[in-house]
Biopython code that builds the backbone (N, CA, C, O; Angstrom):
import numpy as np
from Bio.PDB.StructureBuilder import StructureBuilder

atoms = [
    (1, "GLU", "N", (-112.905, 10.761, 137.804)),
    (1, "GLU", "CA", (-111.901, 10.269, 136.885)),
    (1, "GLU", "C", (-111.263, 8.995, 137.400)),
    (1, "GLU", "O", (-110.958, 8.093, 136.620)),
    (2, "GLY", "N", (-111.059, 8.913, 138.710)),
    (2, "GLY", "CA", (-110.431, 7.736, 139.272)),
    (2, "GLY", "C", (-110.940, 7.485, 140.676)),
    (2, "GLY", "O", (-111.374, 8.403, 141.373)),
    (3, "VAL", "N", (-110.880, 6.227, 141.079)),
    (3, "VAL", "CA", (-111.299, 5.825, 142.416)),
    (3, "VAL", "C", (-110.291, 4.812, 142.940)),
    (3, "VAL", "O", (-109.823, 3.947, 142.200)),
    (4, "SER", "N", (-109.961, 4.929, 144.221)),
    (4, "SER", "CA", (-109.104, 3.957, 144.892)),
    (4, "SER", "C", (-109.835, 3.451, 146.117)),
    (4, "SER", "O", (-110.722, 4.121, 146.644)),
    (5, "VAL", "N", (-109.460, 2.264, 146.566)),
    (5, "VAL", "CA", (-109.957, 1.764, 147.842)),
    (5, "VAL", "C", (-108.796, 1.858, 148.823)),
    (5, "VAL", "O", (-107.650, 1.573, 148.475)),
    (6, "VAL", "N", (-109.105, 2.262, 150.055)),
    (6, "VAL", "CA", (-108.101, 2.305, 151.111)),
    (6, "VAL", "C", (-108.661, 1.530, 152.299)),
    (6, "VAL", "O", (-109.855, 1.605, 152.589)),
    (7, "CYS", "N", (-107.790, 0.779, 152.989)),
    (7, "CYS", "CA", (-108.286, -0.009, 154.121)),
    (7, "CYS", "C", (-107.195, -0.190, 155.159)),
    (7, "CYS", "O", (-106.003, -0.067, 154.878)),
    (8, "ASP", "N", (-107.648, -0.488, 156.376)),
    (8, "ASP", "CA", (-106.695, -0.667, 157.467)),
    (8, "ASP", "C", (-105.792, -1.875, 157.240)),
    (8, "ASP", "O", (-104.642, -1.868, 157.678)),
    (9, "ALA", "N", (-106.285, -2.905, 156.569)),
    (9, "ALA", "CA", (-105.491, -4.110, 156.320)),
    (9, "ALA", "C", (-104.314, -3.842, 155.375)),
    (9, "ALA", "O", (-103.358, -4.616, 155.333)),
    (10, "LEU", "N", (-104.389, -2.750, 154.623)),
    (10, "LEU", "CA", (-103.316, -2.377, 153.696)),
    (10, "LEU", "C", (-102.666, -1.068, 154.128)),
    (10, "LEU", "O", (-102.148, -0.317, 153.302)),
    (11, "ASP", "N", (-102.701, -0.803, 155.434)),
    (11, "ASP", "CA", (-102.084, 0.398, 156.015)),
    (11, "ASP", "C", (-102.603, 1.692, 155.385)),
    (11, "ASP", "O", (-101.864, 2.670, 155.274)),
    (12, "TRP", "N", (-103.845, 1.695, 154.983)),
    (12, "TRP", "CA", (-104.511, 2.874, 154.408)),
    (12, "TRP", "C", (-103.797, 3.405, 153.161)),
    (12, "TRP", "O", (-103.859, 4.598, 152.863)),
    (13, "THR", "N", (-103.124, 2.514, 152.441)),
    (13, "THR", "CA", (-102.477, 2.876, 151.179)),
    (13, "THR", "C", (-103.501, 2.742, 150.056)),
    (13, "THR", "O", (-104.083, 1.670, 149.894)),
    (14, "PRO", "N", (-103.742, 3.806, 149.267)),
    (14, "PRO", "CA", (-104.729, 3.723, 148.186)),
    (14, "PRO", "C", (-104.348, 2.672, 147.136)),
    (14, "PRO", "O", (-103.201, 2.599, 146.696)),
    (15, "VAL", "N", (-105.335, 1.864, 146.750)),
    (15, "VAL", "CA", (-105.175, 0.865, 145.696)),
    (15, "VAL", "C", (-106.132, 1.270, 144.569)),
    (15, "VAL", "O", (-107.348, 1.228, 144.753)),
    (16, "PRO", "N", (-105.596, 1.662, 143.400)),
    (16, "PRO", "CA", (-106.446, 2.112, 142.307)),
    (16, "PRO", "C", (-107.435, 1.032, 141.847)),
    (16, "PRO", "O", (-107.106, -0.151, 141.768)),
    (17, "MET", "N", (-108.646, 1.483, 141.549)),
    (17, "MET", "CA", (-109.683, 0.602, 141.014)),
    (17, "MET", "C", (-109.784, 0.852, 139.513)),
    (17, "MET", "O", (-109.247, 1.836, 139.005)),
    (18, "ARG", "N", (-110.475, -0.045, 138.803)),
    (18, "ARG", "CA", (-110.686, 0.146, 137.369)),
    (18, "ARG", "C", (-112.140, -0.136, 137.048)),
    (18, "ARG", "O", (-112.824, -0.847, 137.783)),
    (19, "ILE", "N", (-112.599, 0.418, 135.961)),
    (19, "ILE", "CA", (-113.991, 0.212, 135.548)),
    (19, "ILE", "C", (-114.077, -1.060, 134.716)),
    (19, "ILE", "O", (-113.356, -1.219, 133.731)),
    (20, "VAL", "N", (-114.961, -1.960, 135.119)),
    (20, "VAL", "CA", (-115.227, -3.200, 134.394)),
    (20, "VAL", "C", (-116.741, -3.289, 134.223)),
    (20, "VAL", "O", (-117.478, -3.400, 135.203)),
    (21, "GLY", "N", (-117.192, -3.241, 132.990)),
    (21, "GLY", "CA", (-118.627, -3.316, 132.742)),
    (21, "GLY", "C", (-119.412, -2.195, 133.398)),
    (21, "GLY", "O", (-120.552, -2.402, 133.813)),
    (22, "GLY", "N", (-118.821, -1.011, 133.498)),
    (22, "GLY", "CA", (-119.491, 0.134, 134.100)),
    (22, "GLY", "C", (-119.456, 0.172, 135.622)),
    (22, "GLY", "O", (-120.104, 1.021, 136.234)),
    (23, "VAL", "N", (-118.701, -0.747, 136.245)),
    (23, "VAL", "CA", (-118.610, -0.821, 137.701)),
    (23, "VAL", "C", (-117.145, -0.714, 138.124)),
    (23, "VAL", "O", (-116.274, -1.345, 137.527)),
    (24, "TRP", "N", (-116.878, 0.094, 139.164)),
    (24, "TRP", "CA", (-115.522, 0.189, 139.696)),
    (24, "TRP", "C", (-115.193, -1.089, 140.437)),
    (24, "TRP", "O", (-115.970, -1.535, 141.282)),
    (25, "LYS", "N", (-114.038, -1.691, 140.128)),
    (25, "LYS", "CA", (-113.639, -2.957, 140.751)),
    (25, "LYS", "C", (-112.161, -2.942, 141.106)),
    (25, "LYS", "O", (-111.361, -2.216, 140.515)),
    (26, "VAL", "N", (-111.821, -3.776, 142.098)),
    (26, "VAL", "CA", (-110.434, -3.989, 142.493)),
    (26, "VAL", "C", (-110.365, -5.355, 143.160)),
    (26, "VAL", "O", (-111.337, -5.811, 143.762)),
    (27, "ARG", "N", (-109.236, -5.992, 143.053)),
    (27, "ARG", "CA", (-109.024, -7.273, 143.734)),
    (27, "ARG", "C", (-107.824, -7.104, 144.658)),
    (27, "ARG", "O", (-106.724, -6.767, 144.219)),
    (28, "VAL", "N", (-108.059, -7.345, 145.948)),
    (28, "VAL", "CA", (-106.984, -7.281, 146.940)),
    (28, "VAL", "C", (-107.082, -8.512, 147.833)),
    (28, "VAL", "O", (-108.167, -9.057, 148.038)),
    (29, "ARG", "N", (-105.966, -8.935, 148.348)),
    (29, "ARG", "CA", (-105.928, -10.066, 149.278)),
    (29, "ARG", "C", (-106.043, -9.500, 150.693)),
    (29, "ARG", "O", (-105.240, -8.664, 151.107)),
    (30, "LEU", "N", (-107.050, -9.968, 151.423)),
    (30, "LEU", "CA", (-107.290, -9.500, 152.783)),
    (30, "LEU", "C", (-107.073, -10.632, 153.778)),
    (30, "LEU", "O", (-107.258, -11.801, 153.439)),
    (31, "PRO", "N", (-106.686, -10.296, 154.996)),
    (31, "PRO", "CA", (-106.546, -11.337, 156.023)),
    (31, "PRO", "C", (-107.918, -11.910, 156.385)),
    (31, "PRO", "O", (-108.927, -11.207, 156.333)),
    (32, "VAL", "N", (-107.942, -13.182, 156.748)),
    (32, "VAL", "CA", (-109.210, -13.823, 157.123)),
    (32, "VAL", "C", (-109.474, -13.637, 158.612)),
    (32, "VAL", "O", (-108.582, -13.314, 159.396)),
    (33, "ASP", "N", (-110.737, -13.856, 158.967)),
    (33, "ASP", "CA", (-111.193, -13.799, 160.358)),
    (33, "ASP", "C", (-110.994, -12.433, 160.995)),
    (33, "ASP", "O", (-110.568, -12.314, 162.144)),
    (34, "ARG", "N", (-111.313, -11.408, 160.218)),
    (34, "ARG", "CA", (-111.210, -10.027, 160.708)),
    (34, "ARG", "C", (-112.354, -9.197, 160.171)),
    (34, "ARG", "O", (-113.000, -9.559, 159.187)),
    (35, "SER", "N", (-112.593, -8.089, 160.827)),
    (35, "SER", "CA", (-113.471, -7.056, 160.304)),
    (35, "SER", "C", (-112.559, -5.952, 159.785)),
    (35, "SER", "O", (-111.820, -5.338, 160.554)),
    (36, "ILE", "N", (-112.612, -5.703, 158.492)),
    (36, "ILE", "CA", (-111.722, -4.750, 157.832)),
    (36, "ILE", "C", (-112.460, -3.424, 157.652)),
    (36, "ILE", "O", (-113.613, -3.403, 157.221)),
    (37, "GLN", "N", (-111.794, -2.325, 157.984)),
    (37, "GLN", "CA", (-112.358, -1.006, 157.748)),
    (37, "GLN", "C", (-111.815, -0.467, 156.431)),
    (37, "GLN", "O", (-110.630, -0.610, 156.128)),
    (38, "PHE", "N", (-112.708, 0.159, 155.644)),
    (38, "PHE", "CA", (-112.268, 0.699, 154.361)),
    (38, "PHE", "C", (-113.118, 1.894, 153.946)),
    (38, "PHE", "O", (-114.192, 2.139, 154.495)),
    (39, "LYS", "N", (-112.606, 2.631, 152.962)),
    (39, "LYS", "CA", (-113.307, 3.738, 152.313)),
    (39, "LYS", "C", (-112.858, 3.793, 150.867)),
    (39, "LYS", "O", (-111.853, 3.194, 150.484)),
    (40, "TYR", "N", (-113.623, 4.523, 150.075)),
    (40, "TYR", "CA", (-113.234, 4.814, 148.697)),
    (40, "TYR", "C", (-112.728, 6.244, 148.634)),
    (40, "TYR", "O", (-113.285, 7.140, 149.269)),
    (41, "LEU", "N", (-111.671, 6.451, 147.864)),
    (41, "LEU", "CA", (-111.107, 7.777, 147.645)),
    (41, "LEU", "C", (-111.252, 8.103, 146.163)),
    (41, "LEU", "O", (-110.609, 7.489, 145.311)),
    (42, "ALA", "N", (-112.107, 9.078, 145.873)),
    (42, "ALA", "CA", (-112.371, 9.472, 144.484)),
    (42, "ALA", "C", (-111.504, 10.677, 144.118)),
    (42, "ALA", "O", (-110.928, 11.336, 144.984)),
    (43, "SER", "N", (-111.430, 10.943, 142.826)),
    (43, "SER", "CA", (-110.673, 12.088, 142.327)),
    (43, "SER", "C", (-111.095, 13.352, 143.073)),
    (43, "SER", "O", (-112.263, 13.524, 143.421)),
    (44, "GLY", "N", (-110.138, 14.219, 143.306)),
    (44, "GLY", "CA", (-110.428, 15.466, 144.001)),
    (44, "GLY", "C", (-110.432, 15.330, 145.511)),
    (44, "GLY", "O", (-110.783, 16.275, 146.218)),
    (45, "GLY", "N", (-110.040, 14.145, 146.021)),
    (45, "GLY", "CA", (-109.961, 13.952, 147.457)),
    (45, "GLY", "C", (-111.289, 13.701, 148.141)),
    (45, "GLY", "O", (-111.415, 13.921, 149.345)),
    (46, "HIS", "N", (-112.283, 13.242, 147.392)),
    (46, "HIS", "CA", (-113.609, 12.952, 147.955)),
    (46, "HIS", "C", (-113.639, 11.541, 148.531)),
    (46, "HIS", "O", (-113.331, 10.576, 147.832)),
    (47, "TRP", "N", (-114.013, 11.416, 149.820)),
    (47, "TRP", "CA", (-114.109, 10.136, 150.501)),
    (47, "TRP", "C", (-115.545, 9.641, 150.455)),
    (47, "TRP", "O", (-116.480, 10.417, 150.650)),
    (48, "CYS", "N", (-115.722, 8.343, 150.196)),
    (48, "CYS", "CA", (-117.060, 7.754, 150.107)),
    (48, "CYS", "C", (-117.089, 6.437, 150.865)),
    (48, "CYS", "O", (-116.093, 5.715, 150.916)),
    (49, "ASN", "N", (-118.232, 6.132, 151.449)),
    (49, "ASN", "CA", (-118.455, 4.830, 152.062)),
    (49, "ASN", "C", (-119.205, 3.936, 151.093)),
    (49, "ASN", "O", (-119.725, 4.408, 150.081)),
    (50, "ASP", "N", (-119.263, 2.671, 151.391)),
    (50, "ASP", "CA", (-119.948, 1.674, 150.570)),
    (50, "ASP", "C", (-121.334, 1.432, 151.164)),
    (50, "ASP", "O", (-121.456, 0.995, 152.308)),
    (51, "GLY", "N", (-122.372, 1.716, 150.390)),
    (51, "GLY", "CA", (-123.740, 1.517, 150.848)),
    (51, "GLY", "C", (-124.092, 0.065, 151.094)),
    (51, "GLY", "O", (-125.087, -0.224, 151.759)),
    (52, "ASP", "N", (-123.293, -0.858, 150.568)),
    (52, "ASP", "CA", (-123.540, -2.293, 150.759)),
    (52, "ASP", "C", (-122.527, -2.930, 151.710)),
    (52, "ASP", "O", (-122.328, -4.144, 151.680)),
    (53, "ALA", "N", (-121.889, -2.120, 152.551)),
    (53, "ALA", "CA", (-120.879, -2.639, 153.487)),
    (53, "ALA", "C", (-121.526, -3.592, 154.490)),
    (53, "ALA", "O", (-122.733, -3.545, 154.725)),
    (54, "ASP", "N", (-120.700, -4.456, 155.075)),
    (54, "ASP", "CA", (-121.180, -5.364, 156.126)),
    (54, "ASP", "C", (-121.521, -4.609, 157.399)),
    (54, "ASP", "O", (-122.280, -5.107, 158.231)),
    (55, "GLY", "N", (-120.968, -3.414, 157.559)),
    (55, "GLY", "CA", (-121.217, -2.585, 158.730)),
    (55, "GLY", "C", (-120.416, -1.313, 158.628)),
    (55, "GLY", "O", (-119.756, -1.064, 157.619)),
    (56, "TYR", "N", (-120.471, -0.501, 159.679)),
    (56, "TYR", "CA", (-119.763, 0.779, 159.692)),
    (56, "TYR", "C", (-119.059, 0.930, 161.032)),
    (56, "TYR", "O", (-119.536, 0.441, 162.056)),
    (57, "HIS", "N", (-117.913, 1.617, 161.012)),
    (57, "HIS", "CA", (-117.082, 1.788, 162.199)),
    (57, "HIS", "C", (-116.811, 3.275, 162.388)),
    (57, "HIS", "O", (-116.380, 3.957, 161.458)),
    (58, "ALA", "N", (-117.062, 3.767, 163.582)),
    (58, "ALA", "CA", (-116.779, 5.164, 163.878)),
    (58, "ALA", "C", (-115.269, 5.382, 163.927)),
    (58, "ALA", "O", (-114.522, 4.545, 164.434)),
    (59, "SER", "N", (-114.839, 6.513, 163.396)),
    (59, "SER", "CA", (-113.426, 6.884, 163.471)),
    (59, "SER", "C", (-113.341, 8.388, 163.697)),
    (59, "SER", "O", (-114.356, 9.084, 163.661)),
    (60, "ASP", "N", (-112.141, 8.886, 163.929)),
    (60, "ASP", "CA", (-111.981, 10.321, 164.158)),
    (60, "ASP", "C", (-112.210, 11.140, 162.886)),
    (60, "ASP", "O", (-112.268, 12.368, 162.946)),
    (61, "ARG", "N", (-112.341, 10.477, 161.743)),
    (61, "ARG", "CA", (-112.613, 11.159, 160.468)),
    (61, "ARG", "C", (-113.980, 10.793, 159.913)),
    (61, "ARG", "O", (-114.201, 10.889, 158.706)),
    (62, "GLY", "N", (-114.886, 10.382, 160.761)),
    (62, "GLY", "CA", (-116.214, 9.960, 160.304)),
    (62, "GLY", "C", (-116.258, 8.447, 160.202)),
    (62, "GLY", "O", (-115.273, 7.761, 160.472)),
    (63, "ASP", "N", (-117.391, 7.950, 159.816)),
    (63, "ASP", "CA", (-117.562, 6.494, 159.734)),
    (63, "ASP", "C", (-116.758, 5.888, 158.581)),
    (63, "ASP", "O", (-116.591, 6.503, 157.528)),
    (64, "ASN", "N", (-116.269, 4.676, 158.807)),
    (64, "ASN", "CA", (-115.638, 3.867, 157.764)),
    (64, "ASN", "C", (-116.568, 2.706, 157.441)),
    (64, "ASN", "O", (-117.302, 2.234, 158.309)),
    (65, "SER", "N", (-116.539, 2.250, 156.208)),
    (65, "SER", "CA", (-117.253, 1.034, 155.833)),
    (65, "SER", "C", (-116.519, -0.154, 156.418)),
    (65, "SER", "O", (-115.337, -0.057, 156.748)),
    (66, "GLY", "N", (-117.211, -1.271, 156.550)),
    (66, "GLY", "CA", (-116.582, -2.476, 157.065)),
    (66, "GLY", "C", (-116.958, -3.687, 156.231)),
    (66, "GLY", "O", (-118.077, -3.790, 155.729)),
    (67, "VAL", "N", (-116.009, -4.601, 156.090)),
    (67, "VAL", "CA", (-116.260, -5.886, 155.444)),
    (67, "VAL", "C", (-115.697, -6.965, 156.361)),
    (67, "VAL", "O", (-114.579, -6.848, 156.862)),
    (68, "ASP", "N", (-116.476, -8.008, 156.575)),
    (68, "ASP", "CA", (-116.057, -9.107, 157.442)),
    (68, "ASP", "C", (-115.490, -10.238, 156.603)),
    (68, "ASP", "O", (-116.078, -10.631, 155.595)),
    (69, "THR", "N", (-114.344, -10.760, 157.023)),
    (69, "THR", "CA", (-113.703, -11.864, 156.302)),
    (69, "THR", "C", (-113.710, -13.136, 157.144)),
    (69, "THR", "O", (-112.888, -14.029, 156.941)),
    (70, "TYR", "N", (-114.644, -13.209, 158.087)),
    (70, "TYR", "CA", (-114.716, -14.390, 158.958)),
    (70, "TYR", "C", (-115.131, -15.612, 158.151)),
    (70, "TYR", "O", (-116.039, -15.546, 157.323)),
    (71, "ARG", "N", (-114.455, -16.724, 158.405)),
    (71, "ARG", "CA", (-114.791, -17.977, 157.736)),
    (71, "ARG", "C", (-115.978, -18.617, 158.447)),
    (71, "ARG", "O", (-116.116, -18.481, 159.663)),
    (72, "PRO", "N", (-116.831, -19.310, 157.707)),
    (72, "PRO", "CA", (-117.949, -20.006, 158.359)),
    (72, "PRO", "C", (-117.427, -21.063, 159.323)),
    (72, "PRO", "O", (-116.386, -21.674, 159.085)),
    (73, "ALA", "N", (-118.155, -21.270, 160.403)),
    (73, "ALA", "CA", (-117.766, -22.290, 161.378)),
    (73, "ALA", "C", (-117.840, -23.669, 160.710)),
    (73, "ALA", "O", (-118.773, -23.958, 159.960)),
    (74, "GLN", "N", (-116.854, -24.504, 160.992)),
    (74, "GLN", "CA", (-116.820, -25.857, 160.449)),
    (74, "GLN", "C", (-117.623, -26.773, 161.354)),
    (74, "GLN", "O", (-117.477, -26.714, 162.575)),
    (75, "PRO", "N", (-118.466, -27.616, 160.780)),
    (75, "PRO", "CA", (-119.208, -28.551, 161.616)),
    (75, "PRO", "C", (-118.267, -29.554, 162.285)),
    (75, "PRO", "O", (-117.237, -29.916, 161.715)),
    (76, "PRO", "N", (-118.620, -30.004, 163.494)),
    (76, "PRO", "CA", (-117.753, -30.997, 164.160)),
    (76, "PRO", "C", (-117.674, -32.289, 163.361)),
    (76, "PRO", "O", (-118.635, -32.699, 162.710)),
    (77, "VAL", "N", (-116.522, -32.913, 163.426)),
    (77, "VAL", "CA", (-116.310, -34.173, 162.693)),
    (77, "VAL", "C", (-116.599, -35.341, 163.576)),
    (77, "VAL", "O", (-116.478, -36.487, 163.143)),
]
sb = StructureBuilder()
sb.init_structure("model")
sb.init_model(0)
sb.init_chain("A")
sb.init_seg("    ")
for serial, (resi, resn, name, xyz) in enumerate(atoms, 1):
    if name == "N":
        sb.init_residue(resn, " ", resi, " ")
    sb.init_atom(name, np.array(xyz, "f"), 0.0, 1.0, " ", f" {name:<3s}", serial, name[0])
structure = sb.get_structure()
């Protein structure tokens, strides 16, 4: 019925997602130059990882998905 994203950058506070074109989506502002850990929280308390995550991080509650917000290196001027 509903899905939220939770991440360490937002103090693990659930942010509700919405369906757009049959896909769950959300827009959040994340800090740059970090590896962010996150999970999806579905109705009924079901936790899910993202199969397309940049990586995975071990935690005391199982693996978390990861997304990297590192900026590309700037060429020297």
